[in-house]
Backbone bond lengths (Angstrom), bond angles and torsions (degrees), N, CA, C in turn:
res aa  C-N    CA-C-N  psi(-1)  N-CA   C-N-CA  omega(-1)  CA-C   N-CA-C  phi
1 X - - - 1.475 - - 1.531 109.18 -
2 X 1.322 116.44 131.28 1.455 121.24 -175.94 1.526 111.60 -73.72
3 X 1.328 115.07 151.92 1.455 119.85 174.90 1.514 109.72 -66.70
4 X 1.324 116.24 159.70 1.456 121.33 177.67 1.516 112.02 -112.06
5 X 1.335 117.00 -19.77 1.457 120.81 -177.85 1.531 109.64 -120.44
6 X 1.323 115.12 133.84 1.461 120.84 -176.95 1.523 110.13 -138.48
7 X 1.329 117.43 148.07 1.464 119.13 170.55 1.530 111.43 -62.92
8 X 1.351 116.09 -34.30 1.463 121.33 -177.64 1.521 109.77 -140.48
9 X 1.320 115.74 133.24 1.464 121.14 168.15 1.519 107.85 -121.10
10 X 1.330 114.64 127.00 1.455 121.99 176.53 1.525 107.78 -97.30
11 X 1.311 116.50 123.28 1.464 120.92 -179.52 1.530 107.79 -104.08
12 X 1.319 115.33 109.17 1.456 120.93 -176.98 1.513 110.13 124.04
13 X 1.343 116.62 128.54 1.463 121.40 -176.15 1.520 111.33 -115.45
14 X 1.339 116.28 33.67 1.458 121.62 174.56 1.515 110.62 -91.26
15 X 1.326 118.25 -163.73 1.470 120.67 -176.35 1.526 113.68 -61.85
16 X 1.335 117.94 -36.40 1.467 119.70 178.92 1.524 110.92 -67.25
17 X 1.323 116.48 -48.12 1.459 120.28 -178.22 1.516 112.96 -66.72
18 X 1.338 117.15 -42.52 1.460 120.36 -179.00 1.524 111.58 -67.95
19 X 1.342 117.07 -40.40 1.464 119.35 178.00 1.523 110.98 -66.27
20 X 1.333 116.23 -42.78 1.470 119.71 177.11 1.521 110.44 -58.37
21 X 1.318 116.66 -39.51 1.466 120.87 179.71 1.526 111.30 -63.64
22 X 1.337 116.96 -42.05 1.467 120.39 178.86 1.522 110.52 -57.87
23 X 1.339 115.84 -45.92 1.461 119.44 -179.76 1.530 111.34 -71.05
24 X 1.328 117.33 -38.44 1.465 119.97 178.96 1.527 110.44 -61.37
25 X 1.318 116.86 -40.02 1.467 120.66 178.08 1.519 110.92 -62.96
26 X 1.316 116.29 -43.37 1.465 119.87 -179.60 1.525 111.41 -68.20
27 X 1.337 116.37 -27.61 1.464 120.29 175.70 1.527 112.11 -81.64
28 X 1.326 116.87 -7.80 1.457 120.41 179.44 1.509 113.99 80.60
29 X 1.314 117.89 24.20 1.472 121.64 178.84 1.531 108.36 -90.24
30 X 1.314 116.78 117.95 1.458 121.15 176.50 1.533 108.48 -68.07
31 X 1.324 116.54 124.23 1.459 118.35 -174.70 1.526 110.76 -152.71
32 X 1.318 114.31 172.22 1.457 123.44 -179.73 1.522 107.88 -137.76
33 X 1.335 116.47 143.44 1.461 121.10 170.55 1.523 108.84 -106.19
34 X 1.331 116.25 130.54 1.463 121.39 171.01 1.523 106.72 -120.65
35 X 1.317 116.51 120.81 1.456 120.01 -179.11 1.511 111.72 -136.12
36 X 1.331 116.50 139.59 1.463 120.39 -179.97 1.518 111.50 -64.91
37 X 1.345 116.34 -35.16 1.462 121.71 175.92 1.527 108.30 -139.95
38 X 1.305 115.98 153.15 1.454 120.12 177.56 1.522 108.92 -78.26
39 X 1.317 116.28 114.44 1.455 120.72 178.03 1.506 115.50 95.58
40 X 1.337 117.91 -14.85 1.460 119.94 -179.17 1.523 111.18 61.02
41 X 1.327 117.12 -150.49 1.466 121.22 -179.04 1.519 112.50 -65.08
42 X 1.340 117.36 -20.84 1.459 120.27 177.28 1.519 111.23 -56.64
43 X 1.321 117.68 -35.26 1.461 121.38 -176.14 1.523 112.35 -67.40
44 X 1.340 117.21 -17.28 1.462 120.98 -177.99 1.528 113.03 -88.16
45 X 1.326 117.45 -10.18 1.465 120.11 -175.88 1.526 110.11 -69.77
46 X 1.329 115.62 124.80 1.466 120.35 -178.84 1.517 111.73 -71.86
47 X 1.327 117.05 -43.77 1.455 120.46 -174.08 1.524 110.04 -144.16
48 X 1.323 116.45 127.30 1.463 122.62 178.53 1.523 107.70 -123.47
49 X 1.325 115.74 120.74 1.468 120.09 -175.81 1.525 112.84 -122.64
50 X 1.330 117.53 9.58 1.463 119.52 -176.98 1.526 112.59 -123.47
51 X 1.337 116.89 19.24 1.462 120.38 177.71 1.522 108.37 -95.39
52 X 1.333 118.83 126.11 1.464 120.93 -178.97 1.528 111.50 -54.70
53 X 1.300 116.02 139.07 1.471 127.39 -178.14 1.526 112.51 83.34
54 X 1.344 118.57 -13.49 1.462 120.28 -177.12 1.529 110.07 -121.58
55 X 1.333 117.34 111.10 1.460 120.45 178.68 1.516 111.48 -70.25
56 X 1.317 115.91 -36.77 1.463 121.30 -178.97 1.522 107.79 -158.91
57 X 1.321 115.86 118.64 1.464 120.19 -176.37 1.520 108.50 -152.69
58 X 1.305 116.76 150.44 1.466 120.30 176.78 1.521 109.88 -86.90
59 X 1.317 115.76 159.13 1.459 120.03 177.03 1.517 112.12 -60.19
60 X 1.334 116.03 -38.72 1.473 119.89 -179.63 1.529 111.48 -62.05
61 X 1.340 116.06 -36.74 1.466 119.60 179.55 1.518 111.20 -68.19
62 X 1.337 117.57 -40.81 1.464 119.94 177.26 1.527 110.14 -64.45
63 X 1.332 116.42 -42.05 1.466 120.46 177.48 1.522 110.28 -55.13
64 X 1.323 116.00 -49.60 1.466 119.92 -177.83 1.524 111.80 -60.58
65 X 1.340 116.57 -41.32 1.460 119.77 179.66 1.529 111.28 -64.88
66 X 1.338 116.48 -45.82 1.468 120.27 -179.86 1.527 111.21 -64.45
67 X 1.338 115.57 -43.14 1.467 119.03 -178.30 1.530 111.01 -65.62
68 X 1.337 116.40 -43.82 1.467 119.64 178.46 1.523 111.27 -60.80
69 X 1.337 116.69 -38.92 1.462 120.52 178.04 1.521 110.46 -63.14
70 X 1.336 116.25 -47.95 1.468 119.84 -179.39 1.523 111.59 -61.79
71 X 1.331 116.39 -44.13 1.467 120.16 -177.60 1.521 111.31 -70.00
72 X 1.332 117.69 -27.87 1.465 120.14 178.74 1.526 111.46 -65.85
73 X 1.335 116.29 -20.86 1.457 121.13 178.79 1.532 112.12 -94.73
74 X 1.324 116.07 5.70 1.457 120.72 175.43 1.513 115.57 98.96
75 X 1.328 117.92 6.07 1.462 120.53 -178.66 1.519 111.23 -67.77
76 X 1.317 115.69 135.64 1.462 121.30 172.39 1.526 108.24 -96.66
77 X 1.327 116.34 127.03 1.463 121.69 -179.91 1.525 108.45 -117.56
78 X 1.313 115.73 123.73 1.463 121.57 178.20 1.525 108.33 -109.94
79 X 1.337 116.28 123.07 1.452 120.23 176.00 1.527 108.10 -87.67
80 X 1.303 114.14 101.50 1.464 123.21 -176.38 1.528 105.81 -164.36
81 X 1.286 117.44 169.75 1.464 120.22 -179.40 1.519 110.58 -118.07
82 X 1.331 115.77 125.92 1.462 119.92 174.28 1.526 107.92 -74.24
83 X 1.309 116.07 121.00 1.462 120.71 -177.08 1.526 113.12 -104.98
84 X 1.344 115.42 -17.14 1.464 117.65 -178.66 1.524 110.41 -152.22
85 X 1.339 114.91 136.36 1.463 121.52 172.15 1.519 108.14 -125.97
86 X 1.325 115.86 127.19 1.461 121.34 177.62 1.520 108.70 -113.01
87 X 1.327 117.68 115.99 1.474 120.20 177.64 1.517 111.04 -67.10
88 X 1.311 115.77 156.37 1.462 122.77 177.45 1.508 107.69 178.26
89 X 1.345 117.13 -155.11 1.465 118.90 174.16 1.526 109.30 -58.45
90 X 1.326 116.21 -40.16 1.460 123.84 167.05 1.524 107.68 -124.71
91 X 1.324 116.13 158.73 1.461 119.95 177.08 1.528 109.19 -80.19
92 X 1.325 116.06 134.07 1.456 121.71 176.88 1.532 108.23 -104.37
93 X 1.339 116.03 122.66 1.451 121.35 -176.20 1.526 110.37 -113.37
94 X 1.318 115.56 138.87 1.469 121.60 173.55 1.520 108.20 -124.87
95 X 1.337 115.76 139.95 1.455 120.12 -177.22 1.525 111.61 -108.79
96 X 1.332 114.27 169.66 1.465 121.28 179.71 1.524 110.60 -59.86
97 X 1.341 117.16 -32.52 1.456 120.99 179.62 1.525 111.97 -89.46
98 X 1.332 115.28 19.35 1.465 123.40 173.81 1.526 112.99 62.53
99 X 1.336 115.71 38.72 1.460 120.84 173.54 1.520 108.81 -101.34
100 X 1.329 116.22 147.93 1.454 122.00 -178.05 1.523 110.27 -117.16
101 X 1.340 115.40 137.28 1.454 121.27 177.73 1.523 108.73 -139.04
102 X 1.334 113.83 161.30 1.461 120.66 178.36 1.527 108.15 -131.49
103 X 1.339 115.74 140.89 1.468 119.80 -178.51 1.514 110.22 -143.16
104 X 1.343 115.22 142.57 1.455 119.91 175.37 1.530 110.64 -78.14
105 X 1.327 115.71 -37.07 1.465 120.62 177.66 1.525 109.03 -131.25
106 X 1.334 115.23 156.33 1.457 122.17 -179.15 1.526 109.30 -128.15
107 X 1.321 115.82 139.06 1.458 121.03 167.65 1.525 107.31 -117.29
108 X 1.322 115.84 114.58 1.462 120.76 177.35 1.528 108.98 -87.79
109 X 1.334 115.69 119.09 1.462 121.58 177.53 1.526 108.13 -135.82
110 X 1.323 115.00 45.55 1.462 121.56 -171.79 1.522 113.61 -83.14
111 X 1.331 117.70 -9.02 1.448 120.39 172.10 1.515 114.19 68.08
112 X 1.333 113.83 -147.32 1.458 120.87 -175.23 1.519 110.31 -126.17
113 X 1.323 115.42 171.63 1.454 121.40 176.36 1.527 109.11 -127.34
114 X 1.314 116.29 160.29 1.456 120.61 -177.46 1.536 111.49 -63.70
115 X 1.326 114.96 136.07 1.460 120.14 172.32 1.521 109.00 -74.48
116 X 1.314 116.77 137.86 1.462 122.28 -177.56 1.525 111.39 -93.58
117 X 1.328 115.19 163.16 1.458 120.64 175.27 1.520 111.99 -74.31
118 X 1.327 115.97 -22.41 1.475 122.75 -177.80 1.526 111.45 61.88
119 X 1.321 115.63 41.99 1.460 121.80 174.11 1.527 109.48 -104.38
120 X 1.336 117.75 146.44 1.472 119.43 -177.21 1.529 113.77 -61.79
121 X 1.344 117.57 -25.84 1.469 120.30 -177.68 1.531 112.46 -89.50
122 X 1.336 117.53 -1.36 1.458 120.61 -171.45 1.526 112.56 -60.48
123 X 1.310 116.67 -46.67 1.464 120.53 -178.54 1.522 111.00 -65.56
124 X 1.331 116.45 -37.69 1.465 121.04 -178.79 1.521 111.63 -58.99
125 X 1.321 117.31 -41.55 1.457 121.11 -173.87 1.529 114.16 -94.45
126 X 1.334 117.54 0.12 1.462 119.72 176.87 1.526 109.34 -61.70
127 X 1.314 116.61 120.22 1.456 121.07 -176.39 1.515 113.20 81.99
128 X 1.308 116.76 -3.33 1.465 122.46 177.98 1.529 109.79 -121.67
129 X 1.307 115.47 34.85 1.452 120.58 -179.54 1.514 113.07 126.33
130 X 1.325 117.80 -13.25 1.465 121.91 178.85 1.521 109.18 -115.55
131 X 1.324 116.01 132.73 1.457 121.36 -178.39 1.520 109.72 -142.21
132 X 1.333 115.24 155.59 1.465 121.60 174.11 1.529 110.57 -111.24
133 X 1.333 116.65 10.68 1.472 119.74 -174.95 1.522 110.34 -146.31
134 X 1.337 116.46 101.44 1.454 120.44 178.61 1.524 111.29 -65.10
135 X 1.334 116.52 -39.98 1.461 120.17 179.91 1.526 111.12 -59.45
136 X 1.327 116.14 -37.49 1.464 120.71 -177.47 1.528 112.34 -74.88
137 X 1.334 117.47 -40.02 1.464 120.76 -164.90 1.520 116.23 -119.01
138 X 1.309 118.33 -0.44 1.468 120.06 -175.49 1.524 112.72 -57.41
139 X 1.326 117.76 -37.19 1.460 120.80 -174.63 1.528 113.21 -63.91
140 X 1.327 117.46 -16.53 1.464 120.46 177.80 1.533 111.77 -75.57
141 X 1.325 117.13 -8.91 1.471 120.40 -172.28 1.530 112.42 -119.89
142 X 1.308 115.80 33.93 1.450 120.56 178.97 1.530 110.62 -61.15
143 X 1.338 116.13 126.70 1.462 123.47 178.39 1.535 113.40 61.33
144 X 1.328 117.01 24.72 1.454 120.92 177.32 1.534 110.05 -111.21
145 X 1.333 115.64 177.77 1.459 121.60 179.02 1.521 108.38 -103.40
146 X 1.330 115.90 128.08 1.458 120.49 -177.76 1.526 109.74 -135.51
147 X 1.326 115.30 169.27 1.462 121.04 175.48 1.512 109.67 -134.58
148 X 1.309 115.62 146.15 1.462 122.69 171.99 1.521 106.87 -111.07
149 X 1.321 115.98 130.74 1.454 120.69 -179.32 1.520 108.54 -103.35
150 X 1.326 117.75 116.65 1.450 121.14 179.36 1.516 111.58 143.13
151 X 1.340 115.56 166.35 1.469 120.25 -175.12 1.525 113.81 -129.72
152 X 1.332 118.14 -2.09 1.461 121.21 -177.81 1.517 113.10 -92.63
153 X 1.336 115.80 -171.09 1.461 121.25 -177.01 1.530 112.73 -60.15
154 X 1.330 117.09 -40.00 1.465 118.76 -179.29 1.521 110.65 -63.65
155 X 1.337 117.34 -35.35 1.458 120.89 178.78 1.524 111.74 -72.42
156 X 1.327 117.05 -44.52 1.465 119.38 -177.57 1.527 111.58 -67.51
157 X 1.318 117.72 -40.06 1.467 119.06 178.18 1.527 110.92 -68.48
158 X 1.346 116.89 -34.03 1.466 119.86 175.19 1.523 110.54 -64.01
159 X 1.335 117.03 -41.64 1.468 120.49 178.12 1.522 111.16 -60.74
160 X 1.327 116.51 -43.77 1.462 120.34 -179.37 1.528 111.25 -64.87
161 X 1.311 117.06 -39.95 1.458 120.47 178.08 1.524 110.87 -65.89
162 X 1.328 116.78 -45.21 1.460 120.80 -179.14 1.522 111.82 -65.79
163 X 1.331 116.91 -31.18 1.462 120.37 -179.66 1.525 112.09 -64.56
164 X 1.316 117.74 -18.35 1.458 121.28 176.27 1.533 111.58 -77.69
165 X 1.335 115.39 -17.56 1.462 120.74 -171.48 1.526 111.93 -117.72
166 X 1.324 116.55 -45.47 1.462 121.54 -176.06 1.525 111.83 -82.29
167 X 1.319 115.89 161.32 1.471 121.37 177.69 1.516 111.17 -75.60
168 X 1.341 116.63 -35.30 1.462 122.15 -175.99 1.519 108.60 -150.67
169 X 1.343 116.48 137.66 1.458 121.31 177.94 1.524 109.05 -126.69
170 X 1.327 116.12 120.31 1.453 120.69 168.31 1.522 108.08 -93.36
171 X 1.318 117.94 135.08 1.461 120.71 169.81 1.519 107.36 -111.88
172 X 1.313 115.74 116.58 1.461 122.01 -173.20 1.523 108.90 -107.80
173 X 1.318 116.66 119.42 1.464 120.00 179.58 1.526 109.63 -128.97
174 X 1.319 115.47 146.02 1.464 119.25 -173.49 1.522 113.31 -79.48
175 X 1.323 117.61 -17.34 1.460 121.20 -178.82 1.519 112.52 -98.68
176 X 1.339 117.24 -178.74 1.462 121.85 -177.07 1.521 114.66 -83.97
177 X 1.355 117.28 -2.00 1.464 119.29 -178.13 1.522 110.32 -156.88
178 X 1.335 114.62 163.80 1.459 121.31 173.82 1.522 108.79 -84.61
179 X 1.342 116.39 156.59 1.461 121.62 -178.23 1.525 109.56 -126.02
180 X 1.332 115.72 153.58 1.456 119.99 175.08 1.511 112.18 118.99
181 X 1.329 115.66 -151.67 1.451 120.78 -175.08 1.525 110.71 -71.67
182 X 1.326 116.01 131.00 1.462 121.83 -175.67 1.525 112.23 -60.52
183 X 1.325 117.27 -32.94 1.463 119.62 -178.18 1.527 111.42 -61.66
184 X 1.352 117.05 -39.68 1.465 121.00 179.44 1.532 110.07 -71.20
185 X 1.322 116.27 -42.80 1.467 120.63 -178.79 1.525 110.80 -60.59
186 X 1.322 116.75 -44.12 1.467 120.57 179.31 1.525 111.49 -61.46
187 X 1.317 116.28 -41.42 1.466 119.40 -179.62 1.520 111.53 -66.44
188 X 1.336 116.65 -40.06 1.470 120.07 -179.72 1.525 111.04 -66.64
189 X 1.310 116.90 -47.72 1.462 120.05 -174.57 1.531 113.00 -70.33
190 X 1.327 118.35 -16.44 1.454 121.32 179.11 1.530 112.95 -108.91
191 X 1.326 116.61 5.49 1.466 119.37 -177.22 1.533 109.85 -81.90
192 X 1.333 118.30 131.14 1.471 120.64 -176.14 1.530 114.49 -66.68
193 X 1.318 118.40 -20.76 1.465 119.83 -178.03 1.529 113.11 -104.19
194 X 1.335 117.25 3.43 1.467 120.71 179.71 1.525 108.94 -113.30
195 X 1.319 115.69 130.51 1.466 121.94 176.56 1.532 108.22 -122.49
196 X 1.318 116.59 118.99 1.462 121.03 -178.47 1.526 109.57 -90.67
197 X 1.312 116.04 129.56 1.468 122.69 177.34 1.525 107.39 -111.28
198 X 1.312 116.47 114.03 1.460 121.30 -176.16 1.534 111.57 -94.86
199 X 1.319 114.18 156.55 1.469 123.17 172.40 1.530 112.82 54.22
200 X 1.321 114.05 43.00 1.465 120.60 176.41 1.527 108.46 -136.55
201 X 1.331 115.76 150.27 1.458 121.90 173.85 1.513 109.21 -127.77
202 X 1.334 115.54 159.50 1.459 120.48 177.91 1.531 108.42 -81.25
203 X 1.324 116.10 121.42 1.466 121.05 179.69 1.522 111.95 -94.32
204 X 1.340 116.92 -28.14 1.465 120.11 -178.04 1.521 110.13 -162.60
205 X 1.319 114.74 158.53 1.462 123.11 174.76 1.523 107.56 -116.25
206 X 1.327 116.58 137.64 1.463 119.98 -176.23 1.522 111.40 -125.03
207 X 1.334 114.81 148.57 1.452 120.97 176.79 1.511 110.33 155.24
208 X 1.335 116.11 155.41 1.458 120.23 177.39 1.528 109.64 -76.49
209 X 1.338 116.13 -77.54 1.462 120.47 176.03 1.521 110.17 -99.07
210 X 1.340 115.84 -49.34 1.461 121.73 179.08 1.528 110.08 -101.13
211 X 1.315 116.18 156.52 1.463 121.36 178.30 1.528 109.83 -62.87
212 X 1.332 115.24 133.16 1.461 120.48 -179.09 1.526 113.09 -121.19
213 X 1.337 116.87 -21.73 1.468 119.12 -177.94 1.521 109.40 -167.90
214 X 1.345 114.79 158.70 1.457 121.17 168.67 1.524 108.02 -114.77
215 X 1.330 114.74 150.49 1.456 120.89 177.81 1.526 107.79 -113.24
216 X 1.310 116.44 124.96 1.463 121.66 -179.97 1.515 110.92 -84.74
217 X 1.332 115.25 158.55 1.468 119.07 178.67 1.526 112.17 -76.51
218 X 1.352 116.97 -19.26 1.461 122.18 177.23 1.532 108.44 -139.07
219 X 1.310 117.81 149.80 1.472 119.50 -179.00 1.523 111.87 -61.59
220 X 1.327 114.59 145.99 1.456 122.34 172.13 1.520 106.55 -126.48
221 X 1.302 116.45 121.14 1.464 121.68 -173.66 1.524 110.43 50.97
222 X 1.333 114.37 45.33 1.467 126.03 175.23 1.530 114.31 71.73
223 X 1.340 116.67 7.36 1.458 119.88 179.90 1.529 110.73 -128.45
224 X 1.325 116.39 139.75 1.462 120.39 173.04 1.531 111.75 -92.55
225 X 1.307 116.39 -28.01 1.468 121.47 -174.91 1.525 110.26 -94.32
226 X 1.343 115.98 127.51 1.470 121.62 177.25 1.532 108.64 -117.07
227 X 1.314 118.52 110.57 1.469 120.26 176.79 1.533 110.47 -68.52
228 X 1.324 116.30 135.24 1.465 121.87 177.83 1.513 109.39 -164.45
229 X 1.329 115.04 175.08 1.475 119.23 -177.90 1.533 113.34 -111.15
230 X 1.337 116.70 -15.74 1.461 117.34 -177.91 1.513 112.57 -158.00
231 X 1.325 116.39 149.86 1.464 121.58 172.23 1.523 109.28 -131.22
232 X 1.324 114.47 146.53 1.461 122.14 179.92 1.528 107.40 -121.69
233 X 1.320 116.07 117.32 1.462 121.95 -173.54 1.522 109.47 -89.72
234 X 1.323 116.05 116.53 1.474 122.90 -178.77 1.526 108.61 -133.68
235 X 1.332 116.01 63.35 1.471 120.63 -175.20 1.533 111.94 -110.53
236 X 1.319 115.07 27.91 1.459 118.40 176.12 1.520 112.70 100.90
237 X 1.317 114.26 -176.61 1.461 121.26 -176.60 1.527 110.84 -133.49
238 X 1.319 114.90 163.15 1.463 121.81 175.44 1.528 108.39 -130.94
239 X 1.335 118.39 152.28 1.466 119.86 -175.75 1.523 112.80 -68.68
240 X 1.326 115.19 146.83 1.461 121.45 172.29 1.535 107.78 -72.15
241 X 1.332 117.43 120.28 1.468 120.34 -170.45 1.524 114.85 -109.17
242 X 1.322 118.21 -10.40 1.465 119.90 -172.52 1.520 112.35 -55.39
243 X 1.327 116.94 -55.26 1.467 120.57 -176.71 1.525 111.19 -74.37
244 X 1.320 116.64 -32.80 1.468 120.58 175.70 1.522 110.14 -57.00
245 X 1.324 115.86 -45.35 1.466 120.33 -179.84 1.522 111.73 -68.21
246 X 1.326 117.10 -40.04 1.464 119.96 -179.28 1.528 111.24 -63.42
247 X 1.318 116.21 -33.35 1.469 120.76 -179.97 1.523 112.57 -89.81
248 X 1.337 116.34 -2.55 1.473 122.69 178.87 1.530 111.12 54.67
249 X 1.330 115.97 44.32 1.456 120.37 -179.18 1.521 110.73 -80.26
250 X 1.310 115.82 148.98 1.462 120.46 178.40 1.524 109.52 -72.93
251 X 1.326 116.28 133.52 1.462 121.87 -179.78 1.525 110.07 -129.53
252 X 1.332 115.65 167.42 1.459 118.97 172.07 1.529 108.92 -85.66
253 X 1.311 117.00 -175.52 1.469 119.88 -174.49 1.525 112.53 -66.62
254 X 1.334 117.96 -21.65 1.471 120.41 178.79 1.529 112.91 -89.33
255 X 1.340 116.64 -3.88 1.453 119.88 178.50 1.509 114.96 95.15
256 X 1.345 117.87 4.72 1.462 120.70 176.82 1.528 109.60 -81.14
257 X 1.309 117.33 141.53 1.465 122.21 -174.72 1.519 110.44 -71.21
258 X 1.327 116.26 129.58 1.452 121.01 175.10 1.525 109.03 -77.72
259 X 1.320 115.86 130.32 1.462 120.51 179.66 1.521 110.26 -129.49
260 X 1.333 114.83 155.72 1.462 120.85 174.33 1.528 109.04 -81.19
261 X 1.306 116.07 -178.76 1.464 120.29 -179.66 1.522 112.17 -60.54
262 X 1.354 117.14 -27.16 1.465 120.99 179.86 1.530 112.54 -95.15
263 X 1.330 116.86 13.15 1.467 125.21 177.90 1.526 113.92 73.39
264 X 1.340 117.39 9.95 1.460 119.20 176.68 1.519 109.82 -77.04
265 X 1.318 116.32 143.20 1.457 122.00 -179.24 1.526 110.28 -92.92
266 X 1.322 116.13 -170.15 1.463 120.96 177.95 1.520 112.10 -68.90
267 X 1.321 117.72 -15.19 1.475 122.30 171.80 1.527 107.40 -96.52
268 X 1.339 119.10 121.28 1.474 121.11 -173.48 1.521 114.94 -65.21
269 X 1.342 118.11 -9.45 1.462 121.01 178.63 1.529 111.57 -110.46
270 X 1.326 116.13 11.53 1.466 120.60 -179.37 1.528 109.56 -127.05
271 X 1.312 116.38 129.25 1.458 123.46 174.06 1.530 108.17 -113.74
272 X 1.305 116.41 160.06 1.465 120.96 176.38 1.520 109.11 -139.71
273 X 1.324 115.84 147.27 1.473 120.34 -178.15 1.518 109.88 -151.08
274 X 1.329 115.07 150.78 1.460 120.28 176.09 1.517 113.18 94.32
275 X 1.317 115.43 -158.17 1.460 121.04 -172.10 1.516 114.37 -63.36
276 X 1.313 117.92 -16.52 1.463 120.71 -177.99 1.528 112.30 -77.70
277 X 1.331 118.49 -9.89 1.461 121.33 -174.88 1.527 112.11 -100.88
278 X 1.336 114.36 169.96 1.474 120.71 174.81 1.525 110.68 -96.30
279 X 1.321 117.15 16.17 1.455 122.09 -174.70 1.534 111.85 -85.90
280 X 1.336 116.79 -178.34 1.471 124.63 177.74 1.523 112.17 54.85
281 X 1.319 116.59 31.57 1.465 122.08 177.83 1.525 111.34 55.86
282 X 1.330 115.59 32.16 1.466 122.87 178.85 1.539 113.43 61.21
283 X 1.323 116.81 22.75 1.467 120.84 173.98 1.526 106.92 -87.85
284 X 1.310 116.49 95.55 1.466 121.06 -172.87 1.519 109.86 -93.00
285 X 1.332 114.49 89.05 1.453 123.12 -179.70 1.525 109.01 -127.81
286 X 1.323 116.28 164.87 1.463 120.47 179.07 1.521 110.22 -59.00
287 X 1.325 116.59 -41.99 1.464 119.69 -175.72 1.525 111.64 -69.04
288 X 1.347 118.18 -34.86 1.465 119.18 178.44 1.524 110.76 -73.70
289 X 1.333 116.74 -34.60 1.463 119.65 175.90 1.524 110.64 -62.89
290 X 1.343 115.60 -44.01 1.465 119.76 178.13 1.523 110.72 -62.69
291 X 1.323 116.42 -40.29 1.464 120.61 178.64 1.531 110.93 -61.40
292 X 1.325 116.24 -45.61 1.470 119.53 179.86 1.526 111.10 -65.33
293 X 1.327 117.05 -36.01 1.468 119.68 176.18 1.512 111.66 -62.89
294 X 1.338 116.31 -39.16 1.459 121.69 177.14 1.526 111.00 -62.29
295 X 1.330 115.85 -48.07 1.470 120.99 -178.70 1.527 110.48 -62.59
296 X 1.335 115.81 -42.24 1.472 119.64 179.66 1.526 111.11 -62.47
297 X 1.328 117.37 -45.23 1.465 120.43 -179.89 1.524 111.07 -61.76
298 X 1.316 116.64 -41.00 1.461 120.65 177.87 1.528 111.07 -62.69
299 X 1.328 116.36 -40.89 1.466 120.65 179.22 1.525 111.52 -67.42
300 X 1.314 116.46 -39.63 1.468 120.38 178.56 1.527 110.19 -65.91
301 X 1.324 117.09 -39.16 1.468 120.81 175.89 1.528 110.35 -61.07
302 X 1.331 116.63 -43.80 1.467 120.59 178.20 1.524 110.70 -62.50
303 X 1.336 116.67 -36.96 1.465 121.22 177.67 1.523 110.99 -60.21
304 X 1.327 117.39 -47.32 1.463 120.51 -179.05 1.530 111.83 -70.85
305 X 1.323 117.17 -33.57 1.460 119.88 175.99 1.529 110.60 -62.48
306 X 1.320 115.55 -46.71 1.468 120.38 -179.93 1.520 110.87 -62.34
307 X 1.304 116.16 -40.01 1.462 120.99 179.39 1.522 110.60 -64.88
308 X 1.336 115.98 -40.51 1.458 120.77 179.27 1.521 111.15 -65.39
309 X 1.327 116.95 -41.44 1.474 120.95 179.91 1.513 112.49 -66.66
310 X 1.329 115.11 -32.64 1.487 118.55 -178.06 1.523 111.28 -70.53
311 X 1.345 116.66 -18.60 1.456 120.39 -179.81 1.530 112.29 -85.92
312 X 1.356 116.38 -15.39 1.472 119.77 -176.82 1.516 111.25 -93.77
């Protein structure tokens, strides 16, 4: 039977949370990780080529390595979602599966969530031709026509992955050019099965039960309607705000949590790390998330050390 009270609970099982756990274990801090998914959005990355020690690795592989490392040190990881935090002498946490926990300190590492198209048909076609994860769903579109919506690295790498499986890939971006690493852009623009459509946005989604076409806001090659079987939305992410709001933490105008150099938030018993923060000069990468998790764990250890000394 799992404990219910902990000195530290880490919320989020992505690179920030898992790295923080590794350091917390080595510091001897009894803690628990609660994460809605193992690895967070990192697990959806098809190909990662800029992580030190790894020339080419998938997000799922990095997740497995980090999780195995954390668990080898005795960390307990619960796959569940914290839905409510009530401040008090200790924080009271309730999860989606109706479990209750108590923590003296909290590390928020909940990351971000996919930005939506905000179209009325979006929910209807989710899982019926619309996806936010090429790594998860690409195999359903073998030899079919698909589109990737977005212009950044996540969109270009998704296009390249889908081009290995689909018959044709449109990459639709609202601006006049693609953004991100030049190596990905060069591969996309020279790939025989990828066609980039610039300065267009999706105005509507069409289909009876399954997605059958997208409608552009402006004609492309004299047509607004593009028949296809699937679209993959890669237009960026937004911070997870539920727990941030419940804890009344200070954020910037985009909703990212403001943190000090030691990753402490406006609440002296709450730290934050990873993509949910305004730290690391807004460079939201696996390595910066891991770095922030390390700094947060070190700061939390210093907090407990100081508390212990004040009692002697």
